[in-house]
C-alpha positions in Angstrom: 93.1 87.0 69.5 91.4 84.8 72.1 92.3 84.5 75.8 94.6 81.5 75.3 96.5 83.2 72.5 96.9 86.3 74.6 98.1 84.3 77.7 100.8 82.7 75.6 101.9 85.9 73.8 102.0 87.7 77.1 104.1 84.9 78.6 101.5 84.2 81.3 101.9 80.5 80.7 105.4 80.8 82.1 108.7 82.6 81.6 110.6 79.8 80.0 109.7 80.6 76.5 110.6 84.2 77.0 113.9 83.6 78.6 115.0 80.5 76.7 115.3 82.3 73.4 118.0 84.7 74.8 120.7 82.1 75.5 122.2 83.1 78.8 120.0 86.0 79.9 120.9 88.8 82.3 119.1 88.0 85.5 116.0 90.0 86.1 116.3 92.8 88.6 114.6 92.4 91.9 111.3 94.1 92.7 107.7 93.8 93.9 104.3 93.1 92.3 102.1 95.7 93.7 98.5 96.9 93.1 95.2 97.9 94.5 94.1 95.9 97.6 93.1 92.8 95.6 92.4 90.5 98.4 90.0 92.8 100.2 88.5 94.3 97.0 87.7 90.8 95.6 85.7 90.0 98.7 82.9 92.1 97.3 80.1 91.5 97.4 80.8 90.5 101.0 78.5 88.1 102.7 80.9 86.5 105.2 82.1 89.6 107.1 81.1 90.0 110.8 78.0 92.1 111.6 78.6 95.6 113.0 79.8 95.7 116.6 79.5 99.4 117.0 77.8 102.4 115.4 79.2 105.9 114.6 77.2 108.9 113.6 78.8 111.1 110.9 76.9 114.0 109.3 78.8 113.6 106.0 80.6 110.5 104.9 82.8 110.4 101.9 83.7 107.0 100.5 86.9 107.1 98.5 90.0 109.1 99.0 91.1 109.6 95.4 91.0 113.1 93.9 87.2 113.2 93.9 86.9 112.3 97.6 89.7 114.6 98.6 88.3 117.4 96.6 84.9 117.0 98.3 86.6 117.2 101.7 88.7 120.1 100.6 85.7 122.1 99.6 83.8 121.2 102.8 86.8 122.3 104.9 87.3 125.5 102.9 83.7 126.3 103.6 84.1 125.9 107.3 82.4 122.6 107.6 84.3 120.0 109.7 81.8 117.2 110.5 82.8 114.8 107.8 84.9 111.6 107.4 86.7 110.3 104.4 87.2 106.5 104.2 89.3 104.5 101.8 90.2 100.8 101.3 93.9 101.6 100.6 96.5 102.3 103.2 97.0 105.9 101.9 95.0 108.5 100.1 95.4 109.5 96.5 93.8 106.9 94.3 95.4 107.0 90.9 97.5 109.9 92.0 99.8 108.1 94.5 103.5 107.8 94.4 106.5 105.9 95.6 110.0 107.1 96.6 113.5 105.7 96.9 116.9 107.1 97.5 117.1 108.5 94.0 113.7 110.1 93.5 110.0 110.1 94.1 108.0 108.6 91.2 104.4 108.2 90.2 102.2 105.0 90.4 99.6 106.5 88.2 98.7 110.0 86.9 101.8 112.1 86.2 100.8 115.5 84.8 98.2 118.2 84.7 97.7 120.4 81.6 97.6 124.1 82.1 94.1 124.6 83.4 91.6 126.5 81.3 89.5 129.4 82.6 86.5 127.0 83.0 88.6 124.9 85.5 88.0 127.4 88.3 88.5 124.9 91.1 91.8 123.6 89.6 93.1 127.1 89.4 91.9 127.9 93.0 93.8 124.8 94.3 97.0 125.7 92.3 96.9 129.2 93.7 96.5 127.8 97.3 99.5 125.5 96.7 101.5 128.5 95.4 102.0 126.9 91.9 99.7 129.4 90.2 101.0 132.8 90.9 98.8 135.9 91.0 95.1 136.0 90.2 93.7 132.5 89.4 91.0 134.2 87.2 93.6 135.8 85.0 93.5 134.9 81.3 97.2 134.0 81.3 98.5 133.5 84.8 102.0 132.6 85.7 103.2 129.3 87.1 106.0 128.2 89.4 108.8 127.2 87.1 109.6 124.2 89.2 106.3 122.6 88.2 106.3 123.6 84.5 107.7 120.6 82.6 111.3 121.1 81.7 112.2 120.9 78.1 112.4 118.9 76.0 108.9 117.7 76.9 108.3 114.7 74.5 109.9 112.6 71.8 109.1 109.6 69.7 111.3 106.5 68.9 110.7 105.2 65.3 112.8 103.5 62.7 115.8 103.4 65.0 115.9 107.1 65.8 114.4 109.6 68.2 112.4 112.6 66.9 111.0 115.6 68.7 107.2 115.5 69.2 104.9 112.5 68.9 103.4 112.9 65.4 105.6 110.8 63.1 107.7 113.0 60.7 110.4 111.1 58.8 109.3 109.3 55.7 105.9 110.9 55.7 104.8 112.1 52.3 103.1 115.2 51.2 99.6 113.6 51.1 99.9 112.5 54.7 101.3 115.8 55.9 98.3 117.4 54.3 96.1 115.2 56.4 98.1 116.2 59.5 97.2 119.8 58.7 93.5 119.1 58.0 93.2 117.3 61.3 94.9 120.2 63.2 92.6 122.6 61.5 89.5 120.6 62.5 90.7 120.5 66.1 91.4 124.2 66.1 87.8 124.8 64.8 86.4 122.7 67.6 88.4 124.7 70.1 86.9 128.0 68.8 83.4 126.7 68.4 80.7 128.1 70.8 76.9 127.3 70.9 74.1 129.8 71.1 74.5 130.0 74.9 78.2 130.8 74.6 79.4 127.4 75.8 82.5 125.9 74.3 82.0 122.8 72.1 84.5 120.9 74.3 85.2 122.3 77.7 87.1 121.0 80.7 85.4 120.1 83.0 83.2 118.3 80.4 79.9 119.2 82.1 80.4 122.8 80.9 80.6 121.7 77.3 77.9 122.4 74.7 74.9 120.0 74.7 74.0 120.6 71.1 72.6 117.6 69.3 75.1 117.9 66.5 78.0 117.6 68.9 76.4 114.9 71.1 75.9 112.8 68.0 79.6 112.4 67.9 79.3 110.1 70.9 77.5 107.5 68.8 80.5 106.5 66.7 84.1 105.7 67.4 87.0 108.1 67.0 88.5 105.9 64.3 85.2 105.9 62.3 85.0 109.7 62.6 88.5 110.1 61.2 87.6 107.9 58.2 84.4 109.8 57.7 86.5 113.0 57.4 88.6 111.1 54.7 91.5 111.1 57.1 93.1 107.7 56.5 96.8 108.4 57.0 98.3 105.4 58.9 100.7 107.7 60.9 97.9 110.0 61.9 95.8 107.1 62.9 98.6 105.7 65.0 99.0 109.1 66.7 95.3 109.5 67.5 95.1 105.8 68.6 98.0 106.4 70.9 96.4 109.5 72.4 93.2 107.6 73.2 95.2 104.7 74.7 97.2 107.1 76.8 94.3 109.1 78.3 91.4 106.6 78.1 93.1 103.1 78.3 91.4 102.1 75.0 92.2 102.6 71.3 90.5 104.9 68.8 88.2 102.1 67.6 86.8 101.7 71.1 86.6 105.3 72.2 83.7 107.6 71.1 84.5 110.4 68.7 83.1 112.9 71.3 85.7 111.7 73.8 88.5 111.5 71.2 87.9 115.1 70.0 87.5 116.3 73.5 91.1 115.2 74.2 92.4 117.4 71.4 89.9 120.3 71.6 89.5 121.0 75.3 93.0 121.8 76.4 93.9 125.4 75.6 95.1 126.7 78.9 97.4 129.7 78.6 100.2 131.0 80.8 102.5 134.1 80.8 105.6 132.0 81.2 104.8 128.8 79.2 103.5 127.6 75.9 99.9 126.4 75.8 100.8 122.8 75.3 103.0 122.8 78.5 102.1 120.6 81.4 102.5 120.8 85.2 104.4 117.9 86.7 106.7 116.8 89.5 108.9 113.8 90.1 106.1 112.1 92.0 103.6 112.7 89.3 100.2 114.0 90.5 100.8 112.9 94.1 101.8 116.5 94.8 98.2 117.4 94.1 96.6 114.7 96.2 99.0 115.4 99.0 98.2 119.1 98.7 94.5 118.5 99.0 95.0 116.3 102.1 97.3 118.8 103.7 94.8 121.6 103.1 92.0 119.6 104.8 94.2 118.8 107.8 95.4 122.3 108.3 91.8 123.6 108.3 89.8 120.9 110.2 92.3 118.3 111.4 92.5 114.6 110.5 89.3 113.5 108.7 90.7 110.4 107.0 90.2 106.7 107.8 92.3 104.4 105.6 92.3 100.6 105.4 88.5 100.6 105.6 86.4 98.5 103.1 82.9 99.9 102.5 81.0 96.7 101.7 77.3 97.7 102.3 75.4 100.8 101.6 71.6 100.9 102.5 68.8 103.0 103.7 69.3 103.2 107.5 67.5 100.3 109.3 68.4 101.0 112.9 65.6 102.5 115.0 67.4 105.9 115.2 68.5 105.9 111.6 65.6 108.0 110.3 66.5 109.2 106.8 70.1 108.4 107.2 72.2 106.1 105.1 73.8 103.1 106.7 77.3 102.2 105.6 79.2 99.1 106.8 83.0 99.3 107.0 85.2 96.3 107.4 88.3 97.2 109.4 90.7 94.3 108.6 93.4 95.4 111.1 90.8 95.3 113.9 88.9 92.4 112.3 85.6 94.0 113.0 82.8 95.8 111.2 81.8 99.4 112.0 78.3 100.7 111.1 78.3 104.4 110.1 75.0 106.3 110.0 75.3 109.4 107.9 72.9 112.2 106.8 74.7 112.7 103.5 76.8 110.2 101.6 79.3 111.2 98.9 80.3 108.2 97.0 83.7 109.0 95.5 84.8 105.4 94.8 84.6 103.9 91.3 81.1 103.2 90.0 81.7 99.5 89.2 81.5 98.9 92.9 77.9 100.1 93.2 76.3 96.8 92.2 78.6 95.0 94.7 78.0 97.3 97.6 74.6 99.0 97.4 71.6 97.2 98.9 68.6 98.3 96.9 69.0 101.2 94.5 68.2 99.0 91.4 68.4 101.9 88.9 71.9 102.8 90.1 73.0 99.2 89.7 71.7 99.0 86.2 73.3 102.3 85.3 76.7 101.1 86.7 76.5 98.1 84.4 76.8 100.4 81.4 80.5 101.2 82.3 83.6 99.3 81.3 87.0 99.8 82.8 90.5 99.7 81.3 93.1 97.4 82.9 96.4 99.2 83.3 100.0 98.5 84.3 102.6 100.9 85.6 106.3 99.9 86.3 109.0 101.9 87.9 112.6 101.0 86.8 115.4 102.2 89.0 118.6 102.7 86.9 122.2 103.1 88.0 122.4 105.8 85.2 120.4 106.9 82.2 120.7 104.3 79.4 122.7 104.9 76.2 120.6 106.6 73.6 120.1 105.9 69.9 120.5 108.7 67.4 118.2 111.6 67.1 116.4 114.0 69.5 117.8 114.3 73.0 116.1 112.6 76.0 112.8 114.1 77.1 110.4 113.9 80.0 107.9 111.8 78.0 109.5 109.2 75.7 107.2 107.1 73.4 108.0 104.1 71.3 106.2 103.8 67.9 104.0 100.7 67.7 104.9 99.5 71.1 102.5 97.5 73.4 103.4 100.1 76.0 102.8 103.9 76.2 106.4 104.8 76.7 108.0 106.1 79.9 108.4 109.4 81.8 111.7 110.3 83.6 111.1 111.0 87.3 114.3 113.0 87.6 113.6 115.2 84.5 112.4 118.1 86.7 115.7 118.0 88.6 117.6 118.7 85.4 120.0 115.9 86.2 118.2 113.0 84.5 121.0 112.4 82.1 123.7 112.3 84.8 123.8 109.5 87.4 120.9 107.3 88.7 117.3 107.9 87.6 113.9 106.3 87.7 111.8 105.6 84.6 108.0 105.1 84.9 106.7 102.8 82.2 103.0 102.7 81.3 100.9 100.1 79.5 97.2 99.9 78.8 96.2 96.3 78.1 93.9 97.4 75.3 94.8 94.6 72.8 92.4 92.3 74.5 89.0 92.7 76.2 89.0 94.4 79.6 88.2 91.1 81.3 91.0 89.3 79.6 93.4 92.1 80.6 92.3 91.9 84.3 92.8 88.1 84.2 96.3 88.7 82.8 97.1 91.2 85.6 95.8 88.7 88.2 97.6 85.6 86.8 101.0 86.8 85.5 104.0 86.8 87.7 106.1 90.0 88.1 108.9 88.3 86.1 106.6 88.0 83.1 105.8 91.7 83.1 109.4 92.6 83.8 110.7 90.6 80.9 108.2 92.2 78.5 109.0 95.7 79.7 112.8 95.2 79.4 112.4 93.7 75.9 110.3 96.7 74.8 112.8 99.2 76.2 115.8 97.4 74.7 114.8 98.7 71.2 115.9 102.2 72.0 118.1 101.3 75.0 120.2 98.1 74.4 121.8 98.4 77.8 118.6 98.8 79.8 118.9 95.3 81.5 122.4 95.9 82.8 121.5 99.3 84.2 118.2 98.4 85.9 118.8 97.7 89.5 115.1 97.3 90.5 111.8 96.9 88.7 108.5 97.2 90.5 105.2 96.5 88.8 101.9 98.1 89.9 98.6 96.5 88.6 95.3 98.3 88.3 92.5 96.1 87.0 89.9 98.9 86.9 92.2 101.9 86.3 89.7 104.1 84.5 86.3 104.2 82.9 86.5 103.7 79.1 84.4 106.4 77.2 83.0 103.9 74.7 80.4 105.2 72.2 77.1 106.1 73.9 78.5 106.5 77.4 79.0 110.3 77.5 75.5 111.1 76.1 73.7 108.2 77.7 71.2 108.2 80.4 73.2 105.8 82.6 76.1 108.3 83.1 73.7 111.2 83.6 72.0 109.1 86.4 75.1 109.5 88.5 75.4 113.2 87.8 72.1 114.2 89.5 71.8 115.7 92.9 70.2 113.2 95.2 68.4 113.9 98.5 71.1 112.3 100.7 73.4 110.6 98.1 75.6 112.0 95.4 78.5 110.7 93.3 81.9 112.4 93.1 84.2 110.1 91.1 85.7 111.0 87.7 83.5 108.1 86.4 80.6 110.5 86.6 82.2 112.3 83.7 82.9 109.2 81.8 86.7 109.3 81.8 89.5 109.7 84.3 91.1 113.2 84.4 92.2 115.2 87.4 90.0 118.1 86.3 86.9 115.9 86.1 87.5 114.2 89.5 88.0 117.5 91.2 85.0 119.1 89.6 82.8 116.2 90.7 84.1 116.3 94.2 83.7 120.0 94.6 80.2 120.0 93.1 79.1 117.1 95.4 80.4 119.0 98.4 78.5 122.2 97.4 75.3 120.3 96.9 75.8 118.5 100.2 76.2 121.8 102.1 73.0 123.1 100.5 71.1 120.0 101.6 72.4 120.4 105.1 71.0 124.0 105.1 74.4 125.6 105.4 74.7 129.0 103.9 77.6 128.8 101.5 78.0 130.4 98.1 78.4 128.0 95.2 81.2 128.6 92.8 80.0 126.1 90.3 77.0 126.1 88.0 
């Protein structure tokens, strides 16, 4: 499919063809077209902004207030260090873990759950204990969790052939041969979960930096997940759909584009345990993962006060050129509300913004610019549908928190009110996800840029009409959020490549703390990179703090 074909199929050429075939359509519900700060972000590289009119000295500057940046600030604050500033382009912190709210419920604009953390994810457990969600010793093999955050049952279901079923692996109409392949795949993933190398490291750990570095395992990064399945003589169409869905859901790209290392990591790294929940349970809230980003920010403020500057575009990073700069890094911030540029001189810079910005912002640093060019990013769309009541359901399994449609362009929807145990009575909010992986990332970004909200709204409602014929009549508002660079895509060669490792090293006065450093976007990865960057920064400053990370 070329760009023109996609534009037509997506309705980007206009809504007439989509609406005209329906006779007299139900009017589309009102709503907004939202997204990252496109106008400001698209000014990069910026050559037309005013020169700095003032200079501020900050010992530690953190650029990016997503999970990586907030985690870096959290670790600095917990260690008793307060001389830092976090800056972000957006009007609020949180990155992909932000949320909205209306009179019915809070709802996510991005990430919406956290798997039960493994024992390797020490910083995640420490944070959850601080927030009161993990109860007891965070180092326990099987801790307990606050029931309000454990996903209520049923957790997930799949719509296929006109019926809902429990779980996401297709069941009805699947023959014995395919079921045998289901079991072989499960056995292979279980073996990877048990596997350890000679140093005792897990084959696939979370955070990924703690995984085994054996050549045999890293070789998996050189082929796609789809090709690995076929090499194992796993050709079941339903199994391939399931694995492809999992890759699209976590990585924004299908199994033919995701490396086998990353694909297997998805299934083999998540084996957290709990006293009061099954190992496949997740932690969630109506606002998705915003409770985690808000918790990080609240912890920082309670310890060291406000250390956040929002609405600030970092558009130039360079070795300090002012006479008093010395070895400091010079960062230029455009403050659009004040229509001026602020120069910040910092001894230590933690870059916690996405890596695709490096070539647009960094002056010099040629090796980093080349390395950043090895990354590709998944365009992503999230919509929140406010409903007067939960829609009529087709036959089969009862409504769940996560509801997936077989062979859909979308990834399904989660129910914001599920945790309130009232999702099926009265008004609710459905959060619908779609990775634009059917075209190239650039084509997907162009679609997000060019298509009107009405085009996306029509497609979303048409998709959801399959299981819910009354969805149009019940939807009172439909807001669409666009993210052109939602997450790094772990394509073959990225995880094991030199480019990614270049960003993982400890620099003299510059280090990187975004999930991109791991090669894929997970809360655990962003938090690990942020905490690690903070610990390395404290050591560079000569502070005497004990590191909790290897």
